N, C-alpha and C positions, 0 to 999 in steps of 0.2 A: 387721436391719428399717431398708424404705427411708423414710425423710424427705419429705415432701413441704417441696416449695417453698413459702413463701408472702412473699406482701406487703409491701413498707414503706413505709412512709404519712407524708405529710406529715404533721409534728408540728405541732400545736397550742401556742404560743410564750407562750401570754399568752392572758388573758380576753378582749383583743376584738379577735389576729391573727382573720384568715378566708381571708389566705391568702399563700402566702413564696415567695419567689425562693431558688430552688437556686442558690448563689451557686458555692459549687466543691466538686467529687468530693472528698474526700481516699479513697477505697478503688474501685480499681476491678473492674473482672467479674472473676469467677476468685479476690479477693485475700480469704486471711480473716483475723479477727480478733473481738478478746477483746475481752472487755469493760472500758470506759475509752476501747478504739482512736476512733478522731472518723473520724466516719463520712464528712461531708458537714459545709458549712456554709448556713446559712438563712440570707435575708437577711430582715426585717421592716421595715412602717414606722418603727418604732421604734431595730431598734438588727441585729445581724450576731450569730450562733451556732453555737458550737461542738457538731452535735452526735451522743454520744459511744455508744458499743453497751452494751449494758448486761445481755446477753449472747453468747457466742461462738456463730461460723459463717461461711459465706463467701458472699461476694455474687454472685449469680449473671447478675444483670442491669440496666444504669440504662434505665428508664424513663422518667425525664425528666433532658434531657441539663442542662448548667451556663449558668445565666442564661433559664430557663424557668418564668414563675408560675403554679401551680397551687394550689388550696384544699386548706383545713385537710382532712385525709384521705385526699388523692386519694394513690393510689400512686405513687412515684417508685423505685419497682425492688422486686427483688428477691430473696431470701436463704435460704440453706438451713441451718436454727439444728443446733448439733452433738448428735451424738450420740442417741437416741430418741424424744424431746421434739418435739409439737406447736409452734411458739411460734405464739399468734393476732393476736399481733399486733408492729411492731415494735419491737425492740429498742431502743430508745435512749433521754438523756437529749440534756439539755441545759444549758452553760452560756455567758456572757454571752465577746463576744468581746472581750480589751483592747483598748488601745491607745494614743497616746506621752504620759507624763509630763515626759520636755525631761531630766533631773532625775542624768539620763549621756552626755550632750553630750559631755562632756570624759573620756571616757578617750581611753588610745589605742587606736592600730589596732593591736597587739601584742597588747591586753586584753582584742580582738573577738573576733582567731580562734575559732573553734569548737576544744573539744577532744573533742569528743564521735569516740566511738570509732565504726571502721568500718564502714560497713553499720548502724549504730542507727537509728529512725526519728526521723525528727524530726518537734518538734512545737508546730506555732507556730500565734497565730489567727488567723482572717482579716483579722484591717485591716494584721497586718504581712505576714504571705503579697504581701497586697496592695500595701502599698507598697513590700518590693525586688522586685515584677516591674516596679511603673513605677521604681525607683533601679538598675534592672540589676544588683544582689545576691545573691549565690547564697546563698538562704537555709540551705543546709547549713553555709556556711561562717559562717554567726554563734550566740553563746555565751548558750542562752536563760537569761537571767537572773529567769522566773520557776520558778512551784511545778513540782519537777519538771521543773526545766529550756527550761521553754518559751521559745518565743523571744516574745514581748514588741512590739510598733512601737516604742516606747523602743528598745529592740535594736536594731531596722532602723535608725531616728534617729541613732541613736550612732556605727553604720556611716558612715551617708552621713555626718553631718557630720567625719568625719576622713578624706574621702577620696576616698570611693570613688562613682562616677559615676555624677549621672543616667542616666536611659535618657528619648532622644528621648522625645514629646509622641506619644498613639495616637490617629492620624486615619484616618481614612477614607479605602477605596483612591481613587486616584483615578478609577478608573472612577461611583464614584455620583457623579449629578450634580451640580451646581455650581451656587449661590443669587447672584442681586445682588449684587455686592460680593464675589463673593472669598467668599463664606461654603459651609461643609461641614458634609454632616449630621455629627454629633456625637451618639454610642448615651447615654443615657442611662444612670447605675445603677440596680440595680436595687431601691435605697433611693428612687432617683429615680422610677422609674417606679411604687412602691410610692404613697407620698407626695403622687405626680400625681391616682392613683384614688379616695384617702382625702379628699384634698378639694376637687376636682374635685364629688364625691361630696359630700361632707357643706355643701358653697354650693348643688350642685343641689336634695337635699335638705332642706333643714332652710330656714325662712326667717326667714332675719337681722332683723333692724330697731336700728337704730341709736341712739345717743342721746348727747349729748357736753353738755360743762361746760368752764366756762375755772374754774381753784381760784387761789385766793392760798396760796401760799403762802411765801409771808414767816415765818411763826413755825415750816412743818413745816425752814427753812432753819438756821434759829436753835435748835432744838433738837439736830438735828444736832449742829451743828457744838460743841455743848456737851458733847453725850456726847463727841464726839470728845475734842474739847481737854482733855477733864474726866478723861477713861480710863477713861470706864462700860461702852461698847466700840466697842474698839479697828478705824479702818477697816472704818467705818460708814457707808454708801451709804442713798439713797434707796430704793431697792429692799425691802430690808427691812420698812421704813415702811408704805412701798406696799402691801407684802404679809400682813400684820400689819393692817392699814386693811379689807383684803380680806375677809376671816379671819374680824373682829371684824361687818359688816353682816350676814357669810353668817348668823352665829350669828343674830343680832339679825331675821333676814330667812329665814325656816326655807324658803318655798314657792321663794328660790331657789337652796337649794339640794340641787337635785333635776333632773333630766334624763328625758329620751323615751328611749322602749324600744318595742320592737315589741307586748311585751304593759303596756304599761303606763307609769305615769309612776314613776320610785324616785326615794325620800327616802331622802336618805344623816343617818346617825344620827350621822357625825362631820363636820368641814367639812375639807376636803384640798383644796390652792390649787395647781393645775399652778404652774410658770415654763417661759415660755418662753428656752432655748437656744441659743446660737446658734452651731453644729458646723462641720469639715471636709467633713461630710457634709449639713449645713442644720440647721434648726430643730431642736429634740425640746425635749420634754416631761417631765421627773421630777418626780415627785408630793411637797409636804410634807404629810404625812400628821400630820392631826389638829391642820392651823394653830389652828384657832377656839383647841385650847388651851394654844397659844406664848407664851410672851412674845416683847417683840422682841426682847434676848439669842438665846433660842435659837433666835428664826425667821432673824435673821442669820446665826449658827452655821450652823446646817441648810439654811441658800437659798447659803451660800459653798462648803459640803460637795457639795454637787448640782451647783451652776454647776463646779467643779475637775473631779470627776468622771463627770460627762456631755462633757463636753471632751474630756478622757483614755480617754473611751471603756467605764469601768471600771463601771458598774453594771450591775442583774441588770431582769429583764423585771419580776421586783418593786417599780421604784423608778419605775413608768411604768404608766398608767393610773387610773380614774377620776373622782373627782371630778367639781365640779358648773362648776369656772371656776380661767380662767386668767390670768396674770399676762403682758402684752408692755411690757415697754419700752423705747421706744423712744430718752429720753432720749437719751441718748449721740449719735444721729446729727443733730442737728440741725433735727426735725420738732414743727410743730406740729402734729398732731394724725396718727392712725394708725389707722384700720378695720382690728379683726383679721378673719379669719375663726376661725369659735368650733371650738375644738378637736377634731375627730371624738367624739361618745361623749361631751360635755359640750355647757349649753347656752348657757352665754358664755361671754366675754374681754374684760380693760378693756385697749386700749392707751389705755399712757402716751407723750407726747411730752418736749420739750427744753421748760424752766425759760427766762422771755423774762419780758423787763423790758419793761411796760408804761407808760404813765399807763390812771392811774384817775377819775374826779373825785369828791372824799369827799362829804360831808350837804348842807355850801354850796357844790359844783359844780366847787373847784378842785382843782384835777389833783396828785395823790398816786401818785411810782413806786411799781409793787410786782412782787412779781413771779412770774408765774403761769404753771402748765402745763396743756395741754388733754385732757380724758381721754375718751377714748369707749369707752359699752361697748357691744357687741355680744350681741342675743339674740334665745337661740331660743324664736320665738311658739310654739309649744305649748306648753312653760311657760312664759312670762313674757307677762301684758300689759301694754299704757302703764303700767298706774301700780304693777305689780310693781319691771318694771327702774327707772322712776321712784326710787323709793324706797330701789332700791337703791343706783342712784350718789349719791341725796338722803347714805345713809349715810356713804360711800366719803366724799364731796367734804364733808360734815362736819367725819372725825376726820381729815384733810385739815390745814385750815382749825385744829383747832383736836390739835391731836396731843397736847397734854397731855394726853386724856380717853382718850390711846388708853392711858398707861401707870396709868391708876389706873384696875385689877380688880379 
């Protein structure tokens, strides 16, 4: 019985995903695959994903080459399922690509040599393959230490740290037109293209307005020092305190815990707060789920976990998306104010500057040295009016100036 060839569609890998970049085809036309085999790698603005087969068959034709971006649901290839059962949709699932942890960099070169049987299928994360290509390392020569022998970026970095040569930087051929000053055209990554489109659309389509304030954080710094020195919360930074202040303020201003959608305004039942994290691929925003019900200790632990795993590329799509607000803390970069673009799909973002020593007059006009930070709250005017934005910023400011009130709940 003849079996019809069917379309393999660009999968939807998250609630907010509208398009994806075909980063790499792991299966070529004529290639047979089984459930669990990786068919391709798809990059979104958040993360790279291995797309695995959930059925067996043969890939007949690739419709979208590597590097191209297509919308969710668009045909990207054609495949023929095994047996007489006609598949109606793409036989795929996905899992998030892993990335470096750095914990295995001290291994010896001999310990990194693959003992994989000759001819065995090489399983590696997309980021590991990319790092190996950049460093000129033959991916099959690396012993994977992930689940089922999967090669992770940490394995590639370990091999590179033990003497493997780095590949020369990839540049545009000399035939490309030169720019003034000797500049050359460098092609952006799939993530950079997707992020550029999303942020451009957010800035263009979301009516931003900005509110700023200076905050006296003398008591906040004192409380943090007491908690650290007293063993209350080890290695506590200011970021969890900012997150807690935002979460509490959003709980008390439920109209700010909403977002605009094409169908209307979405009001959230829980307070989820995003945390902007700088990574090797750009800025990512994992979410602290139900932050409005967490204690300072819980928020500190969750923020640390999310930051570490985001930079390692070890989060899933479930860790991204949702929520109404994000914290972007630029205090470690010696900046006074930071006006941020609202994360697509949200309605506000709080930019936090560095601690400054400034003289302010007391009630009698005498100069007093104070420790202050600058806050900038970016608001979506479709959800916020000026008064709502001012109330939210005022509540955040109040909690930061009187931090003990954050701990009494």
